[in-house]
N, C-alpha and C positions, 0 to 999 in steps of 0.2 A: 562242370565241375561243382561239387556241392560245396556250400559255405558252411564252415565250422560254426558250431554254435556259439562259441565265444565272440564271433564277429557280429552277432545279433543283439542290437539294442532292445530293451524292453520297455514298454509303456504300460504304466498301470491306469487303467480307466477308472476315475473317481468322479465323474461329472454328473452321476444320478442324483435325483431329487430326494431319494430315500422317503418317498410318501408312507409307504407301508410300515416303515420302521418308527416314523415319527421323529427321527433324529438323523443326524448325519451318520450313516452306517459305517463309514469308514473308521470313525473313532469309537464306535462301541467296543466294549471291552470283552475279549475272548481269551479266557485265561488270565494271564498277568499282563496283557498288551493289547492296544487297539487292534481291530480286525485287519486293517491296512498294514499294521507291522508283520503279521503272519504272512500276508501275500508277499511284502517285499522281502522278507527273509526266504521265502521259498522260491522266488523268481531270481534273486540276486546271483546265486551260483550258476545260473544257466545262461545268463547274457553278459554283454560286455559292460553295461551300466544300465542304470534304472532312472526313469523320469516319470513323474506323476502328472497325469492329465485331469485337469477339473474344467468346469464350465467357463469360469471367469477368474481373473487375478483376485478378486475380493476374497477367495477362499484359501489364499495363501498362508493365512494366519496358522491354520491346523496343519498345513502340508509342510511349513517350515519346520516343524518339530521333528520331521523325519530326515533333515538334512539332505534332501533331494531336490532336484530342479522341478519347478512348477511350469507345466506347459498348458496354458489356456487355450479353449477353443478358439478358432479362428472365425467362427460364426457367432452371430449374436443369439441370445436366448439359450434354451436347452434343446438341441437339436437330437438328442440322443447319441448313442455310442458312435455312429458315423460320423459325428462331428469331432469326436475325440480322435478316430482314425484318421481323418483328413488333416487334423493338427499335427499328427504323428508323421504322416506322410510328407507334409511341408517341411517339418523340422528336420527329419533324419535324411531327406533328400538334400538338403543343404550342408549336411556335415561330411566332410571329406572323408572321414574314417568309416562310414556307413556303407554296407554293401547294398544288394538288391532288395532286401526285406528288413522288416522289423517285427517284433512280438507285440502283441496286446493280450493283457490279462486283465480281468475285472477286480475291482477292490472288495468284492464280496464273496469270493470264492476261495477259501483258504487252504483246501487240501488236494489241489492239483497235483499232477505227477511231477516228480523230481526229474524225470526224463523227457519232460514234454518237449522242450526246445530240441534237444537232441533227435528225437524222433520225427517231430515236424521238418527239420532241416534235411532230413533223407529225402524229402519230396520236393525240395526247392527246385523250380525251374522258371526262367523268364518272368512273366507277369502272372503266373499262377498263384491264387490264395490258397494257403494250405490250413486246414482248419481242423481243430481237435474234435473227436466224436466218442460217444459212449453209449451204450444200449440202443443203438440204432438212431441215435439223435446227434446232430450237428450242434457245436456250440461256437458260434461265429465270433464271440469276443475273445475265444482262446485261439489266435489264429497268427499266422506270418503273412504280412501284408507287404505288397511289392510297392516301393516308394514311387515308382514309375507311373501309378496310377493316380497321382494327386489331381492332375487336371481334370481327369474324367470324373472322379468322384466329386470335385468342386462343382463341376457343371451339372452333375446329377442332383446335388443338394440345393441347387438354386430354386428347383421347384419344392415348396413346403410339403407337398404330398408325398416326396421321395424320403422318408425318414426310415423305413423299414429295411433293417439290414439284410434279411434274406431276399428281398426284392433286388437289391444291389448286387448280391453274390449271383443272382440267376442271369446277370449280364456278363459274367466272366468265367473263366476257366477255375473251378476249384477241385481240390482234392480233400477228401476227409480222411483222418488218420484216426483209427479206433483205439481206445484204451479201455482196458478191463476194469470191473469195478474193484474197489479196495475191500479186502476181507479183514474184518476187525472182530474183536471179541463181541461186539454188539451186532454183528451181521454185515451184510454187504453194504458198501456206500459208494456212490456215483462220485468219481473222483472231481467231477465238475459240479458238484452241490454248491448251490449259492444261497446266501443269506439275505433275505428281504423282510422278514417280520420277527418279532420277538420271539414267537415259537421256533421258527428255524435257526434263531441264534441259540436258544436253549438246546436244541437238538445238536447243533454244532458244538457246543460244550460237552456234550456227552461223548462225542467222538474224539475230542482233542487229545486225550491221553494217548491214543494209538499214534499219533503223528509228533509226539515229542520224544 
C-alpha cells in the first residue's frame, strides 16, 4: 500500500562546506530571504515536518533562526551527504510516527517541483530508494530513503573510502522518477538546479520571479 505524502518527514541536507561559495551558502540571500528559507518553504507543504541536517551541532546558531530542529551528523568530520542520510535514517527510524521512508532535499536547490514528494511516493516499496531525475540524470540528494537501511549504511561508511553516494546506490534497488524542465520566460531550467558558486547564485536570482 502506498504511503501518503504527508506521512513522509523531510530532512534538508545543509552539512556541506560551501567551499566554492566562500561562505555558508545556506544563508546567502536569494531575493528577500536566505537560500535555505526558499528550500524550507518549498518542502514544508509536501512533508509531515522538516528537520535541518548539519555536520555538527556548532552550526546550530544559524539553523536556530529557522525555528526547526537541527539534526547533526552521527559521524565525525564532514563525510558528505551520506552522513546526513545516515543521521536521518537513525533519527526517523526511532520515531513512532514515521513510516518506512523519509525525504532528503539539499539546502542549495530552491526550485525543485512542488509535487516532488507526491510523485516519488507513487513508487515506494519495501527497501527501495526512490530518486528524482531530470534530463537523464539522477539527483540522489532528492530521494526517499528507507529507514531500514540504517545499519547497512553505517557499516558501509565505516570505510572512509565509501563516501560516494552513487557507489552506495549501486548496492541497492533504486527507482528513478523523471521530472520535466521548468519553462520560464528566460528559457528552460532544470528543476534540480543547485547553487554552488556566486555565478550560480546570480543565475538563480534571475529565475526567482518565475517561482514567486
